[in-house]
Each structure stands twice: as structure tokens, then as C-alpha cells.
MOPAC internal coordinates of N, CA, C and O (Angstrom, degrees):
PM7 1SCF
backbone

  N    0.0000 0     0.00 0     0.00 0    0    0    0
  C    1.4424 1     0.00 0     0.00 0    1    0    0
  C    1.5409 1   107.04 1     0.00 0    2    1    0
  O    1.2310 1   122.10 1   -45.66 1    3    2    1
  N    1.3602 1   113.59 1   134.34 1    3    2    1
  C    1.4425 1   117.57 1   176.91 1    5    3    2
  C    1.5142 1   109.92 1   -96.96 1    6    5    3
  O    1.2310 1   122.53 1    11.95 1    7    6    5
  N    1.2938 1   112.75 1  -168.05 1    7    6    5
  C    1.4952 1   117.03 1  -178.17 1    9    7    6
  C    1.5405 1   112.47 1   -71.42 1   10    9    7
  O    1.2310 1   121.94 1   -13.63 1   11   10    9
  N    1.2885 1   113.88 1   166.37 1   11   10    9
  C    1.5014 1   119.92 1  -178.46 1   13   11   10
  C    1.4507 1   110.05 1   -60.62 1   14   13   11
  O    1.2310 1   120.04 1   -39.36 1   15   14   13
  N    1.2703 1   117.52 1   140.64 1   15   14   13
  C    1.4732 1   122.79 1   175.78 1   17   15   14
  C    1.5362 1   114.99 1    82.61 1   18   17   15
  O    1.2310 1   121.02 1  -168.30 1   19   18   17
  N    1.2983 1   115.66 1    11.70 1   19   18   17
  C    1.4419 1   120.27 1   176.46 1   21   19   18
  C    1.5435 1   110.27 1   -87.67 1   22   21   19
  O    1.2310 1   116.37 1   -70.92 1   23   22   21
  N    1.2755 1   124.50 1   109.08 1   23   22   21
  C    1.4773 1   124.71 1  -171.77 1   25   23   22
  C    1.4808 1   113.06 1   -71.77 1   26   25   23
  O    1.2310 1   117.57 1   166.13 1   27   26   25
  N    1.3135 1   122.23 1   -13.87 1   27   26   25
  C    1.4436 1   120.23 1  -179.18 1   29   27   26
  C    1.4752 1   112.80 1   -68.28 1   30   29   27
  O    1.2310 1   118.76 1   153.03 1   31   30   29
  N    1.3743 1   119.96 1   -26.97 1   31   30   29
  C    1.4054 1   119.89 1   177.11 1   33   31   30
  C    1.5648 1   112.77 1   -67.48 1   34   33   31
  O    1.2310 1   120.15 1   153.42 1   35   34   33
  N    1.3032 1   117.32 1   -26.58 1   35   34   33
  C    1.4560 1   119.47 1  -176.10 1   37   35   34
  C    1.5500 1   110.24 1  -102.30 1   38   37   35
  O    1.2310 1   118.93 1   178.66 1   39   38   37
  N    1.3405 1   119.65 1    -1.34 1   39   38   37
  C    1.4914 1   120.06 1  -175.82 1   41   39   38
  C    1.4770 1   115.62 1   -61.70 1   42   41   39
  O    1.2310 1   119.40 1   146.72 1   43   42   41
  N    1.3461 1   118.76 1   -33.28 1   43   42   41
  C    1.4240 1   121.16 1  -178.28 1   45   43   42
  C    1.4805 1   112.48 1   -68.74 1   46   45   43
  O    1.2310 1   119.91 1   134.96 1   47   46   45
  N    1.3496 1   117.78 1   -45.04 1   47   46   45
  C    1.4454 1   120.73 1   177.37 1   49   47   46
  C    1.5087 1   112.27 1   -69.94 1   50   49   47
  O    1.2310 1   120.21 1   142.62 1   51   50   49
  N    1.3542 1   117.21 1   -37.38 1   51   50   49
  C    1.4133 1   118.24 1   178.56 1   53   51   50
  C    1.5343 1   112.57 1   -61.64 1   54   53   51
  O    1.2310 1   121.90 1   145.09 1   55   54   53
  N    1.3371 1   113.96 1   -34.91 1   55   54   53
  C    1.4811 1   121.73 1  -176.64 1   57   55   54
  C    1.5451 1   103.37 1   -68.71 1   58   57   55
  O    1.2310 1   120.21 1   127.11 1   59   58   57
  N    1.4445 1   117.20 1   -52.89 1   59   58   57
  C    1.3573 1   120.82 1  -176.60 1   61   59   58
  C    1.6261 1   115.97 1   -56.49 1   62   61   59
  O    1.2310 1   122.78 1   136.00 1   63   62   61
  N    1.3780 1   112.28 1   -44.00 1   63   62   61
  C    1.4517 1   114.91 1   177.94 1   65   63   62
  C    1.5567 1   113.68 1   -69.77 1   66   65   63
  O    1.2310 1   120.06 1   150.07 1   67   66   65
  N    1.3755 1   117.49 1   -29.93 1   67   66   65
  C    1.4385 1   120.03 1   172.30 1   69   67   66
  C    1.5699 1   117.50 1   -64.27 1   70   69   67
  O    1.2310 1   123.61 1   139.75 1   71   70   69
  N    1.2784 1   110.68 1   -40.25 1   71   70   69
  C    1.4986 1   117.07 1   173.05 1   73   71   70
  C    1.4389 1   110.73 1   -65.71 1   74   73   71
  O    1.2310 1   119.07 1   131.58 1   75   74   73
  N    1.3944 1   119.37 1   -48.42 1   75   74   73
  C    1.4016 1   123.31 1  -176.87 1   77   75   74
  C    1.5167 1   108.93 1   -58.67 1   78   77   75
  O    1.2310 1   118.89 1   135.89 1   79   78   77
  N    1.2932 1   119.72 1   -44.11 1   79   78   77
  C    1.4223 1   118.77 1  -178.79 1   81   79   78
  C    1.5201 1   115.36 1   -67.15 1   82   81   79
  O    1.2310 1   122.12 1   146.29 1   83   82   81
  N    1.4018 1   113.54 1   -33.71 1   83   82   81
  C    1.4712 1   116.39 1   174.70 1   85   83   82
  C    1.5226 1   113.94 1   -69.55 1   86   85   83
  O    1.2310 1   120.70 1   142.25 1   87   86   85
  N    1.3632 1   116.27 1   -37.75 1   87   86   85
  C    1.4328 1   116.87 1  -178.89 1   89   87   86
  C    1.5632 1   112.75 1   -79.30 1   90   89   87
  O    1.2310 1   120.31 1   144.73 1   91   90   89
  N    1.3480 1   117.01 1   -35.27 1   91   90   89
  C    1.4771 1   116.29 1  -179.24 1   93   91   90
  C    1.4438 1   116.61 1   -82.35 1   94   93   91
  O    1.2310 1   119.16 1   145.17 1   95   94   93
  N    1.2833 1   119.21 1   -34.83 1   95   94   93
  C    1.4361 1   119.40 1  -175.85 1   97   95   94
  C    1.4441 1   115.34 1   -92.27 1   98   97   95
  O    1.2310 1   119.01 1  -167.96 1   99   98   97
  N    1.3353 1   119.49 1    12.04 1   99   98   97
  C    1.5387 1   120.91 1  -177.95 1  101   99   98
  C    1.5622 1   109.46 1   -76.12 1  102  101   99
  O    1.2310 1   123.06 1   -82.99 1  103  102  101
  N    1.3754 1   111.73 1    97.01 1  103  102  101
  C    1.4774 1   116.40 1  -178.99 1  105  103  102
  C    1.5095 1   115.79 1    80.29 1  106  105  103
  O    1.2310 1   120.19 1  -167.83 1  107  106  105
  N    1.3409 1   117.24 1    12.17 1  107  106  105
  C    1.5197 1   118.72 1  -175.08 1  109  107  106
  C    1.5100 1   105.57 1  -116.75 1  110  109  107
  O    1.2310 1   120.78 1   -40.61 1  111  110  109
  N    1.3506 1   116.11 1   139.39 1  111  110  109
  C    1.4696 1   119.53 1   171.03 1  113  111  110
  C    1.4780 1   108.06 1  -123.00 1  114  113  111
  O    1.2310 1   119.97 1   -49.77 1  115  114  113
  N    1.2823 1   117.67 1   130.23 1  115  114  113
  C    1.4254 1   127.25 1  -179.46 1  117  115  114
  C    1.5456 1   111.31 1  -101.03 1  118  117  115
  O    1.2310 1   121.38 1   -65.71 1  119  118  117
  N    1.3065 1   114.96 1   114.29 1  119  118  117
  C    1.4682 1   120.83 1  -170.45 1  121  119  118
  C    1.5395 1   109.21 1   -95.03 1  122  121  119
  O    1.2310 1   117.99 1   171.75 1  123  122  121
  N    1.3367 1   121.44 1    -8.25 1  123  122  121
  C    1.4275 1   124.45 1  -179.74 1  125  123  122
  C    1.4840 1   110.60 1  -139.98 1  126  125  123
  O    1.2310 1   120.04 1   -25.22 1  127  126  125
  N    1.3232 1   117.54 1   154.78 1  127  126  125
  C    1.4153 1   119.29 1   177.45 1  129  127  126
  C    1.4851 1   112.61 1   -70.23 1  130  129  127
  O    1.2310 1   121.45 1   150.31 1  131  130  129
  N    1.3142 1   114.82 1   -29.69 1  131  130  129
  C    1.5124 1   114.02 1  -174.32 1  133  131  130
  C    1.5962 1   107.33 1   -76.05 1  134  133  131
  O    1.2310 1   118.55 1   146.66 1  135  134  133
  N    1.3491 1   120.36 1   -33.34 1  135  134  133
  C    1.5416 1   116.37 1   173.28 1  137  135  134
  C    1.4765 1   111.90 1   -70.91 1  138  137  135
  O    1.2310 1   118.58 1   149.43 1  139  138  137
  N    1.2887 1   120.31 1   -30.57 1  139  138  137
  C    1.5183 1   118.51 1   171.68 1  141  139  138
  C    1.4855 1   109.82 1   -67.26 1  142  141  139
  O    1.2310 1   118.01 1   136.87 1  143  142  141
  N    1.2808 1   121.39 1   -43.13 1  143  142  141
  C    1.5135 1   124.68 1  -177.11 1  145  143  142
  C    1.5467 1   102.82 1   -61.14 1  146  145  143
  O    1.2310 1   119.43 1   127.72 1  147  146  145
  N    1.2753 1   118.69 1   -52.28 1  147  146  145
  C    1.4592 1   120.47 1  -176.18 1  149  147  146
  C    1.5642 1   113.02 1   -58.72 1  150  149  147
  O    1.2310 1   120.89 1   139.70 1  151  150  149
  N    1.3242 1   115.90 1   -40.30 1  151  150  149
  C    1.4932 1   119.24 1   178.17 1  153  151  150
  C    1.5186 1   111.25 1   -66.32 1  154  153  151
  O    1.2310 1   121.07 1   141.77 1  155  154  153
  N    1.3397 1   115.57 1   -38.23 1  155  154  153
  C    1.5636 1   119.31 1   178.54 1  157  155  154
  C    1.5168 1   108.41 1   -70.79 1  158  157  155
  O    1.2310 1   116.75 1   140.61 1  159  158  157
  N    1.2826 1   123.79 1   -39.39 1  159  158  157
  C    1.4079 1   123.52 1   175.08 1  161  159  158
  C    1.5067 1   112.47 1   -61.62 1  162  161  159
  O    1.2310 1   120.03 1   137.10 1  163  162  161
  N    1.2961 1   117.54 1   -42.90 1  163  162  161
  C    1.4441 1   120.82 1  -179.17 1  165  163  162
  C    1.5175 1   110.23 1   -70.10 1  166  165  163
  O    1.2310 1   119.47 1   144.60 1  167  166  165
  N    1.3335 1   118.62 1   -35.40 1  167  166  165
  C    1.4926 1   120.13 1   179.64 1  169  167  166
  C    1.5232 1   107.74 1   -69.69 1  170  169  167
  O    1.2310 1   117.97 1   135.72 1  171  170  169
  N    1.3416 1   121.47 1   -44.28 1  171  170  169
  C    1.4150 1   122.39 1  -179.87 1  173  171  170
  C    1.4806 1   112.34 1   -62.76 1  174  173  171
  O    1.2310 1   120.42 1   140.82 1  175  174  173
  N    1.2953 1   116.80 1   -39.18 1  175  174  173
  C    1.4671 1   122.54 1  -179.85 1  177  175  174
  C    1.5998 1   107.39 1   -64.47 1  178  177  175
  O    1.2310 1   121.92 1   131.97 1  179  178  177
  N    1.3037 1   113.94 1   -48.03 1  179  178  177
  C    1.5049 1   117.98 1   175.18 1  181  179  178
  C    1.4662 1   114.52 1   -58.57 1  182  181  179
  O    1.2310 1   120.75 1   135.56 1  183  182  181
  N    1.3471 1   116.17 1   -44.44 1  183  182  181
  C    1.4590 1   123.94 1  -179.13 1  185  183  182
  C    1.5218 1   112.30 1   -59.47 1  186  185  183
  O    1.2310 1   122.52 1   139.78 1  187  186  185
  N    1.4256 1   112.78 1   -40.22 1  187  186  185
  C    1.3852 1   115.43 1  -175.53 1  189  187  186
  C    1.5411 1   115.72 1   -84.59 1  190  189  187
  O    1.2310 1   121.80 1   163.33 1  191  190  189
  N    1.3351 1   114.15 1   -16.67 1  191  190  189
  C    1.5465 1   116.58 1  -175.17 1  193  191  190
  C    1.4864 1   111.52 1  -112.67 1  194  193  191
  O    1.2310 1   118.03 1   166.25 1  195  194  193
  N    1.2694 1   121.35 1   -13.75 1  195  194  193
  C    1.4156 1   125.12 1   170.98 1  197  195  194
  C    1.4537 1   115.26 1   -98.03 1  198  197  195
  O    1.2310 1   120.10 1   180.00 1  199  198  197

């Protein structure tokens, strides 16, 4: 870990969440929290296993 405010520590997760939002939300609208949570779970499982 580096000092406070160093963006390099967070860059990996920022990149992952950016890609996830692009791929998941492309033309998709989630009307409930449960559907969104299910989609995120499926995406993370796919991302880790594929």
C-alpha cells in the first residue's frame, strides 16, 4: 500500500468496475435491486471462471 491519495492502488478495481458497467449496462435497464444483484453475481462468476 502506498500513501493516501495514490490512485495506483485503486486503478485495478476502477478498471474492472468500468469494464463491468460497460458490458452489463449496454442496453439493459434493471428495475429491481435483486435483478441487478443477480446480474452482477453472474458477471463476476463469468469473469473469474472464463
